[in-house]
C-alpha positions as CSV (number, residue, x, y, z in Angstrom):
1,X,0.0,0.0,0.0
2,X,2.9,2.2,0.8
3,X,4.5,1.5,-2.5
4,X,1.4,1.9,-4.5
5,X,0.7,5.3,-2.8
6,X,4.2,6.6,-3.9
7,X,3.6,5.7,-7.5
8,X,0.2,7.1,-7.8
9,X,0.0,10.9,-8.1
10,X,-3.0,13.1,-7.7
11,X,-4.2,15.2,-10.6
12,X,-3.4,18.4,-8.6
13,X,0.4,17.5,-8.5
14,X,0.5,16.4,-12.2
15,X,-0.6,19.7,-13.6
16,X,2.6,21.7,-12.7
17,X,4.8,18.9,-13.9
18,X,3.2,18.9,-17.3
19,X,3.6,22.7,-17.6
20,X,7.3,22.5,-16.8
21,X,7.7,19.7,-19.4
22,X,6.0,21.8,-22.2
23,X,8.1,24.9,-21.4
24,X,11.3,22.9,-21.7
25,X,10.1,21.5,-25.0
26,X,9.3,24.9,-26.4
27,X,12.6,26.3,-25.2
28,X,14.5,23.4,-26.9
29,X,12.7,24.2,-30.2
30,X,13.2,27.9,-30.2
31,X,16.8,28.0,-29.1
32,X,18.2,26.2,-32.2
33,X,16.3,28.5,-34.6
34,X,17.6,31.6,-32.8
35,X,21.1,30.4,-33.0
36,X,20.5,29.4,-36.6
37,X,19.4,32.9,-37.4
38,X,22.7,34.2,-36.3
39,X,24.7,31.8,-38.5
40,X,25.5,32.3,-42.1
41,X,22.7,30.9,-44.2
42,X,23.6,27.9,-46.3
43,X,23.6,28.3,-50.0
44,X,20.8,26.3,-51.7
45,X,22.0,23.1,-53.1
46,X,21.0,24.0,-56.7
47,X,23.3,27.0,-56.6
48,X,26.3,25.2,-55.3
49,X,28.7,24.5,-58.1
50,X,29.0,21.0,-59.0
51,X,32.2,19.2,-59.5
52,X,32.1,20.0,-63.2
53,X,31.4,23.8,-62.5
54,X,34.2,24.2,-60.0
55,X,37.4,25.6,-61.5
56,X,40.4,24.3,-59.9
57,X,43.7,26.2,-59.7
58,X,45.9,25.9,-62.7
59,X,45.3,25.5,-66.5
60,X,41.7,25.0,-67.7
61,X,41.1,21.8,-69.6
62,X,39.0,21.6,-72.7
63,X,36.3,19.8,-70.8
64,X,36.2,22.5,-68.1
65,X,36.1,25.2,-70.8
66,X,33.1,23.6,-72.4
67,X,31.4,23.3,-69.1
68,X,31.9,27.0,-68.6
69,X,30.4,27.8,-72.0
70,X,27.4,25.6,-71.3
71,X,26.8,27.6,-68.1
72,X,27.1,31.0,-69.8
73,X,24.7,29.9,-72.7
74,X,21.8,28.8,-70.6
75,X,18.5,30.0,-72.1
76,X,16.6,32.6,-70.1
77,X,13.9,31.5,-67.8
78,X,10.5,31.0,-69.3
79,X,7.4,32.4,-67.6
80,X,3.8,31.5,-68.1
81,X,1.6,33.9,-70.0
82,X,-0.6,36.3,-68.0
83,X,-3.3,38.9,-68.8
84,X,-0.6,41.5,-69.9
85,X,0.4,39.2,-72.8
86,X,-3.3,38.8,-73.7
87,X,-4.1,42.6,-74.0
88,X,-0.7,43.9,-75.1
89,X,-1.0,43.2,-78.8
90,X,-4.5,44.7,-79.2
91,X,-3.4,47.8,-77.4
92,X,-0.4,48.2,-79.7
93,X,-2.7,47.9,-82.7
94,X,-5.1,50.6,-81.4
95,X,-2.3,52.9,-80.1
96,X,-0.1,52.8,-83.2
97,X,-2.0,55.5,-85.2
98,X,-2.1,57.8,-82.2
99,X,1.6,57.3,-81.5
100,X,2.3,58.0,-85.2
101,X,0.3,61.2,-85.3
102,X,0.9,62.6,-81.8
103,X,4.4,61.5,-81.1
104,X,6.5,60.3,-84.0
105,X,5.4,62.7,-86.7
106,X,5.8,65.9,-84.5
107,X,9.2,64.6,-83.4
108,X,10.2,64.0,-87.0
109,X,9.0,67.4,-88.1
110,X,10.8,69.3,-85.3
111,X,13.9,67.3,-86.0
112,X,13.8,68.3,-89.7
113,X,13.2,71.9,-89.0
114,X,15.9,72.3,-86.3
115,X,18.5,69.9,-87.7
116,X,21.6,71.6,-89.1
117,X,21.6,71.4,-92.9
118,X,24.2,72.4,-95.5
119,X,23.7,75.9,-96.9
120,X,21.8,76.4,-100.1
121,X,23.6,77.1,-103.4
122,X,22.6,80.8,-103.1
123,X,24.0,81.1,-99.6
124,X,27.2,79.3,-100.6
125,X,27.6,81.6,-103.6
126,X,27.1,84.7,-101.4
127,X,29.7,83.5,-98.9
128,X,32.2,82.6,-101.6
129,X,31.8,86.1,-103.1
130,X,32.1,87.8,-99.8
131,X,35.3,85.9,-98.9
132,X,36.8,86.8,-102.2
133,X,35.9,90.5,-101.6
134,X,32.7,91.0,-103.7
135,X,29.6,91.6,-101.6
136,X,26.1,92.0,-103.0
137,X,24.0,94.4,-101.0
138,X,20.3,95.5,-101.2
139,X,19.7,99.2,-100.7
140,X,16.4,100.8,-99.9
141,X,17.4,103.9,-101.9
142,X,20.4,105.3,-103.8
143,X,18.8,108.7,-104.7
144,X,15.6,110.6,-105.0
145,X,12.7,108.3,-105.8
146,X,15.1,105.6,-106.9
147,X,13.3,102.6,-105.2
148,X,15.2,99.6,-104.0
149,X,18.6,98.9,-105.5
150,X,21.1,96.1,-105.8
151,X,24.7,97.2,-105.1
152,X,27.9,95.2,-105.6
153,X,30.8,96.2,-103.4
154,X,34.3,95.1,-104.2
155,X,36.8,95.7,-101.4
156,X,39.2,92.9,-101.8
157,X,42.2,95.3,-101.9
158,X,41.2,97.5,-99.0
159,X,41.6,100.5,-98.5
160,X,40.6,100.7,-102.2
161,X,37.0,100.0,-103.1
162,X,34.7,99.9,-106.1
163,X,30.9,100.0,-105.8
164,X,28.2,99.7,-108.5
165,X,24.4,100.0,-107.9
166,X,21.3,99.9,-110.1
167,X,17.8,100.6,-108.8
168,X,14.4,99.3,-109.8
169,X,13.6,102.7,-111.5
170,X,17.0,102.5,-113.3
171,X,18.8,105.0,-111.2
172,X,22.5,104.2,-111.2
173,X,25.5,104.9,-109.0
174,X,29.2,103.9,-109.7
175,X,32.0,105.0,-107.4
176,X,35.6,104.1,-106.6
177,X,38.0,105.5,-104.1
178,X,40.3,104.9,-101.2
179,X,39.8,105.2,-97.4
180,X,42.7,105.9,-95.0
181,X,41.9,105.9,-91.3
182,X,44.3,106.9,-88.5
183,X,43.8,107.2,-84.8
184,X,42.7,110.8,-84.9
185,X,42.7,111.7,-88.6
186,X,41.2,110.2,-91.8
187,X,41.4,110.8,-95.5
188,X,39.1,109.7,-98.3
189,X,39.2,110.2,-102.1
190,X,36.3,109.2,-104.4
191,X,35.2,109.5,-108.0
192,X,31.5,109.0,-108.6
193,X,29.0,109.0,-111.5
194,X,25.3,109.0,-110.5
195,X,22.1,109.0,-112.5
196,X,18.9,110.0,-110.7
197,X,16.3,108.6,-113.2
198,X,13.1,110.1,-111.8
199,X,13.7,113.1,-109.6
200,X,10.4,114.7,-108.7
201,X,9.7,118.4,-109.1
202,X,6.5,120.4,-108.0
203,X,7.6,123.9,-108.6
204,X,9.3,126.5,-106.3
205,X,7.6,127.8,-103.1
206,X,5.4,126.6,-100.3
207,X,2.1,127.0,-102.2
208,X,2.8,124.5,-105.0
209,X,0.2,121.9,-106.0
210,X,0.8,118.2,-105.6
211,X,-0.9,117.5,-108.9
212,X,1.8,119.5,-110.7
213,X,4.4,116.9,-110.1
214,X,6.8,116.1,-112.9
215,X,10.1,114.4,-113.2
216,X,13.6,115.0,-114.6
217,X,16.8,113.0,-115.0
218,X,20.0,114.3,-113.5
219,X,23.4,112.9,-114.4
220,X,26.4,114.1,-112.5
221,X,30.2,113.5,-112.1
222,X,31.7,114.1,-108.7
223,X,35.4,113.8,-107.7
224,X,36.1,114.7,-104.1
225,X,38.9,114.5,-101.6
226,X,38.1,114.9,-97.9
227,X,40.1,114.8,-94.7
228,X,39.1,115.1,-91.1
229,X,40.5,115.3,-87.6
230,X,39.0,114.0,-84.3
231,X,39.7,116.6,-81.7
232,X,38.1,114.4,-79.1
233,X,35.8,111.4,-79.1
234,X,32.9,113.8,-79.4
235,X,34.2,116.6,-81.6
236,X,35.1,116.1,-85.3
237,X,36.0,118.6,-88.0
238,X,36.2,117.8,-91.7
239,X,37.0,119.6,-94.9
240,X,37.3,118.8,-98.6
241,X,37.5,120.0,-102.2
242,X,35.6,118.6,-105.1
243,X,34.8,118.9,-108.8
244,X,31.1,118.6,-109.9
245,X,29.5,118.2,-113.3
246,X,25.7,118.2,-113.8
247,X,23.4,117.5,-116.7
248,X,19.6,117.5,-116.7
249,X,17.3,115.8,-119.3
250,X,14.0,113.9,-119.6
251,X,13.2,111.3,-117.0
252,X,13.5,107.5,-117.6
253,X,10.4,105.4,-117.2
254,X,7.8,108.1,-117.4
255,X,6.6,110.7,-120.0
256,X,5.7,113.3,-117.3
257,X,8.8,115.5,-117.9
258,X,9.7,118.8,-116.3
259,X,10.3,120.2,-119.8
260,X,6.6,119.9,-120.7
261,X,5.1,120.9,-117.4
262,X,7.2,124.0,-116.4
263,X,8.8,126.9,-118.3
264,X,12.4,125.6,-117.8
265,X,13.9,128.8,-119.1
266,X,13.2,130.2,-115.6
267,X,14.9,127.3,-113.9
268,X,18.6,127.7,-114.0
269,X,20.3,124.4,-114.6
270,X,17.5,122.8,-116.5
271,X,18.8,123.7,-119.9
272,X,22.5,124.2,-119.1
273,X,25.3,121.9,-118.2
274,X,27.0,123.2,-115.1
275,X,30.5,122.7,-113.7
276,X,31.6,123.7,-110.2
277,X,34.6,123.7,-107.9
278,X,33.3,122.9,-104.5
279,X,34.8,123.6,-101.1
280,X,33.4,121.9,-98.0
281,X,33.8,122.4,-94.3
282,X,31.8,120.7,-91.5
283,X,31.9,120.1,-87.7
284,X,30.0,117.7,-85.5
285,X,29.6,117.5,-81.8
286,X,28.2,114.2,-80.6
287,X,27.4,113.8,-76.9
288,X,25.1,110.8,-77.3
289,X,25.6,107.2,-76.2
290,X,23.8,104.0,-76.6
291,X,22.5,102.2,-73.5
292,X,20.1,99.2,-73.5
293,X,18.7,99.9,-77.0
294,X,18.3,103.7,-76.4
295,X,20.3,106.8,-77.2
296,X,20.7,109.5,-74.7
297,X,22.3,112.9,-75.0
298,X,22.6,115.6,-77.6
299,X,24.3,115.9,-81.0
300,X,24.7,118.9,-83.3
301,X,26.4,119.7,-86.5
302,X,26.9,122.4,-89.1
303,X,28.1,122.2,-92.7
304,X,29.0,124.8,-95.3
305,X,29.7,124.3,-99.1
306,X,30.8,127.0,-101.5
307,X,30.3,126.5,-105.3
308,X,32.4,128.4,-107.8
309,X,31.3,128.1,-111.4
310,X,34.0,127.0,-113.9
311,X,34.2,127.7,-117.6
312,X,30.8,128.1,-119.1
313,X,29.0,128.2,-115.7
314,X,28.1,131.7,-114.6
315,X,27.0,130.8,-111.1
316,X,28.4,131.1,-107.6
317,X,26.5,130.2,-104.5
318,X,26.7,128.8,-101.0
319,X,24.8,126.1,-99.1
320,X,24.5,125.9,-95.3
321,X,23.1,123.1,-93.2
322,X,22.6,122.9,-89.4
323,X,20.9,120.4,-87.2
324,X,20.3,119.6,-83.5
325,X,19.1,116.3,-82.2
326,X,18.3,115.3,-78.6
327,X,17.2,112.0,-77.0
328,X,15.3,112.0,-73.6
329,X,14.6,108.5,-72.2
330,X,11.5,108.3,-70.0
331,X,12.3,104.8,-68.8
332,X,13.8,101.6,-70.2
333,X,10.9,101.2,-72.7
334,X,10.0,104.8,-73.7
335,X,11.9,107.6,-75.2
336,X,11.4,111.1,-76.6
337,X,13.5,112.2,-79.6
338,X,13.6,115.6,-81.2
339,X,15.3,116.9,-84.3
340,X,15.4,120.4,-85.8
341,X,17.1,120.9,-89.2
342,X,17.6,123.9,-91.5
343,X,19.0,124.4,-95.0
344,X,20.0,127.8,-96.4
345,X,20.9,128.6,-100.0
346,X,22.5,131.9,-100.9
347,X,23.3,133.4,-104.3
348,X,26.8,134.9,-104.7
349,X,26.4,136.2,-108.2
350,X,25.7,135.2,-111.8
351,X,22.7,133.1,-112.7
352,X,22.1,132.0,-109.1
353,X,21.5,128.7,-107.5
354,X,20.6,125.8,-109.8
355,X,17.1,124.5,-109.1
356,X,18.4,121.0,-108.1
357,X,20.6,122.6,-105.4
358,X,17.8,124.5,-103.7
359,X,16.6,123.5,-100.2
360,X,13.8,120.9,-100.1
361,X,11.2,119.8,-97.6
362,X,9.9,116.2,-97.6
363,X,11.0,112.6,-97.0
364,X,12.7,111.0,-94.0
365,X,15.2,113.9,-93.7
366,X,12.7,116.7,-92.9
367,X,9.0,115.7,-93.2
368,X,8.1,112.1,-93.3
369,X,4.4,112.7,-94.1
370,X,5.3,114.2,-97.5
371,X,7.2,112.6,-100.4
372,X,10.9,113.5,-101.0
373,X,11.5,117.1,-102.3
374,X,7.8,117.9,-102.1
375,X,8.5,121.6,-101.4
376,X,11.4,123.6,-102.8
377,X,12.8,127.1,-102.1
378,X,15.9,128.8,-100.9
379,X,15.5,128.1,-97.2
380,X,14.0,125.3,-95.2
381,X,13.2,124.8,-91.5
382,X,11.7,121.6,-89.9
383,X,10.9,120.4,-86.4
384,X,10.7,116.7,-85.9
385,X,9.6,115.3,-82.5
386,X,9.1,111.6,-82.0
387,X,7.8,109.3,-79.2
388,X,9.1,105.8,-79.2
389,X,8.1,102.9,-77.0
390,X,9.2,99.2,-76.8
391,X,6.6,96.5,-77.8
392,X,8.9,93.4,-78.0
393,X,12.3,92.3,-76.8
394,X,14.1,89.1,-77.7
395,X,14.6,86.7,-74.7
396,X,18.3,87.3,-74.5
397,X,18.1,91.1,-75.2
398,X,19.8,90.9,-78.5
399,X,17.1,92.6,-80.5
400,X,13.9,94.6,-79.8
401,X,11.1,96.2,-81.7
402,X,9.5,99.6,-80.9
403,X,6.7,101.7,-82.3
404,X,7.2,105.4,-82.9
405,X,4.7,108.2,-83.3
406,X,5.9,111.3,-85.0
407,X,4.7,114.9,-85.7
408,X,6.8,116.9,-88.2
409,X,6.3,120.6,-88.8
410,X,8.3,122.2,-91.6
411,X,8.3,125.1,-94.1
412,X,10.2,126.5,-97.0
413,X,10.6,130.2,-98.0
414,X,12.9,132.6,-99.8
415,X,14.5,133.3,-96.3
416,X,13.9,131.8,-92.9
417,X,12.6,135.2,-91.7
418,X,10.0,135.4,-94.6
419,X,8.3,132.2,-93.6
420,X,4.7,132.8,-92.5
421,X,1.9,130.8,-90.9
422,X,0.5,129.5,-94.2
423,X,3.9,128.2,-95.2
424,X,4.1,125.6,-92.5
425,X,3.1,122.0,-93.4
426,X,2.4,119.5,-90.6
427,X,2.6,115.8,-91.1
428,X,2.2,112.9,-88.6
429,X,2.2,109.1,-88.5
430,X,3.5,106.0,-86.9
431,X,6.1,103.3,-87.6
432,X,7.9,100.3,-86.4
433,X,11.7,100.2,-85.6
434,X,13.8,97.1,-85.3
435,X,17.2,97.6,-83.5
436,X,20.1,95.9,-81.8
437,X,21.5,97.2,-78.4
438,X,23.7,99.8,-80.2
439,X,22.4,100.1,-83.7
440,X,19.2,100.5,-85.8
441,X,18.5,97.6,-88.2
442,X,15.6,99.2,-90.1
443,X,12.1,100.6,-89.9
444,X,8.8,100.8,-91.7
445,X,6.4,103.8,-91.4
446,X,3.1,105.3,-92.5
447,X,2.9,109.1,-92.8
448,X,-0.1,111.3,-93.2
449,X,-0.6,114.9,-94.3
450,X,-3.2,117.1,-96.0
451,X,-2.1,115.7,-99.3
452,X,-2.5,112.0,-98.5
453,X,-0.5,109.1,-97.2
454,X,3.1,108.0,-97.6
455,X,4.7,104.7,-96.7
456,X,8.2,103.2,-96.8
457,X,10.9,100.9,-95.5
458,X,14.3,102.2,-94.6
459,X,17.5,100.6,-93.6
460,X,18.8,103.8,-92.0
461,X,17.4,106.9,-90.2
462,X,18.5,110.4,-89.8
463,X,18.1,110.2,-86.0
């Protein structure tokens, strides 16, 4: 009984014993896994190199080399098809036209437009001519009412040059000469023959009628030598001596000749060939500077020319010109420009001043709302204010466009003092200027006056 009582345990004492047993079992199962987690994991058996894949030290045998090749040339793994493979081809069929129109064609077009291409035959010809020293140039004008002209400039042997120009209305200009520039002095000598094929003439005085316009042709020889000195960067004086030969005849390209519309016997120079010795003297003070596409400051100049008639020309006279220009920027986009100019002709004896050397009002030089040489008399005075404002500027500030509004007020008379209220002729208009930071590239304008409208394109401007 005693023995059997020792072997038999009550349920109350068996419970703790079982709990201890299960705890030890769990601890025995967890501990190896924790230790195993700290050990270096074993490489899977399929990735362990077999005996054939293992390269031993030393030379490689042919069999080992072949085994290496077989390893490197294993085919890629094959995967089973999924829904992407099922819908991929239909989507490609549907999207191909859209990809062609919206992506590929625009990319091809942009590439074609922006890709560098070899210059055309015309461009190559122009470059070859320029490198050789012969440069073709398009001029907006080469004389009164000449229209656009093509000019060839040959300067291969600089400082010598030869220029030849022919305009759409058959005006012509041929000149040759030499230019010598020093640090403070310069010298030029030029021989020129020029034909103004359709020079307009309306009569003399401020009360002439626009409907009386006629034309004449003027041919002239001019041989001149000039020299100048730069006293300072702003002050320049120049002087020269020249020979001038003039002939007047019927115009080219129109039958409306001055000889049928006016009594030319009263116009000295219309029926006579004239020859003059000409002396020139001028001075210019330029206190302007360019800053961010705008000029600021003041510039002024005077010029005097004396004409002495040679054999067969009973005429001596003088011509004076004076101008004043000022530029007043309002801000970086706006500017006020003002110009006043005057021409004076004086008779020193003989037959007087030839009609083609009288002072004129009209055109870009003095009154943009009137055609060139619209009014003719001994003296001329013109006031030319302009307002300019920027409307576009290139992204890198290499070019800009500006609109300008102008109001020109000018008159002609026998003398400046004799000009009266009815002699003044106002004109106004607007235009578009295209410029670089320190130079004007060109402009186009529309001008209006009591006689109608004028329009034009110019590559240069008086101010």
